N, C-alpha and C positions, 0 to 999 in steps of 0.2 A: 541455407545461412551460412558467413563469411569467414573467415579465417579469424577474422579480429572478433567478433565474438566469440568465438568457442574459447581466446586466447583469455580474454576477459572475465568470463566467467570461470577458466579455471581458475586465474588469480585471486576472483575471490573466495572460494573454496575454499583455498591453500592459505589465505591470509585468514580466514573463519576459523579453520583447524590450526591453524598457529597459537591463534588469538584462547581457544580452549586449552590449549596445552598449559601456555603462560599462567592462567587465571589460580588454580587451584598449586602449582607452584610458588606463587606471592604471599596464596595466603596461608600455605603451610610455613613458609618463611617467618611471617608475623607472629605468629601462636607456637613457636621452637622457644621451648625451656631448656638449659643446656642443665645437665646431673652432675655432677662431682663426686671423686670418690674420695672417703673418710680419709686424712689425712695419717696414712701409715709411714712406717718408714719401708722403704726399697729395702725389700733381701738381693744378697748377690746372688748373681744365679753361678751352679757348680759349671767350670768348665768338665768335658770329660776329659778322660787320658786315653790317649792314643794307644791300642791294644801290642802288641808286639803280634807282626805277622805268622801263622801259624804255618809250617811247611804241610805240604799236600803229604796228606796220609797212602803209599801207596801199596794198595792193598791186592795188587796185580803179581808182586812179587810174593808172594805169602811166607816173610818173612817177619819178623812183627820188631818194635820199634828197637826195644834193646837189643836185638840180632844183627841189624840196621848199624845199630850206631856202633860196635865189636868191628863190623865187615868194614865199616868207614874210618874208625883209626886203623888197623890194620893195612887197608888198601892207601891210606893217606901219608901215611907215617913216610918223611922226607918231598912231600910234594908242594906246590905251590897251593898257598890258602885259598883256594880261588876254585866258581862251579859247586860241584857233589861235594869236595873234600872241603870248603867254607867251614873252619868250625872245628873242623877235627886232623891237621895239619898238621904237624908238630916242627 
């Protein structure tokens, strides 16, 4: 058999498969019925408020939060309000 015969056969099979795929899709489109939702007022969505970032708890130092606050107030007195001293400097 020559190459031309195989090409025509392959084209015929491909075209047949395309027709089989198109036929069910066109029938489904003809029978489609739109379903609409009942007319209800749309509620406004609540926006989530961003939570303030929490400082990571340093449990390796062995001090409680209250002890850490006291130490930072003592150590940061008179320093620039940056880094670990942010919020504790005076």
